[in-house]
C-alpha angles and dihedrals in degrees: 000000000000139000123224115217118194126203130193128169122263092249090054092047090051091046089044093236116162101173099080099056129128129206137209126193117215111199129202097033096158113125093000129137116245091233089057091050092051092046090052092048093051091049089052096046094046091048098042101037103028093241123162113233109220121186 
């Protein structure tokens, strides 16, 4: 089992552009908290795609 999480920039979101998205697959999502899945996805995206996490 896995979850796919998709990311697009704020500018693309506002312009409704879907062609510039990136995806991360999180495996082993059984009995896992949503916040842990999101934290794993952010970590994977920042490492793999050189994104900056801003909170």
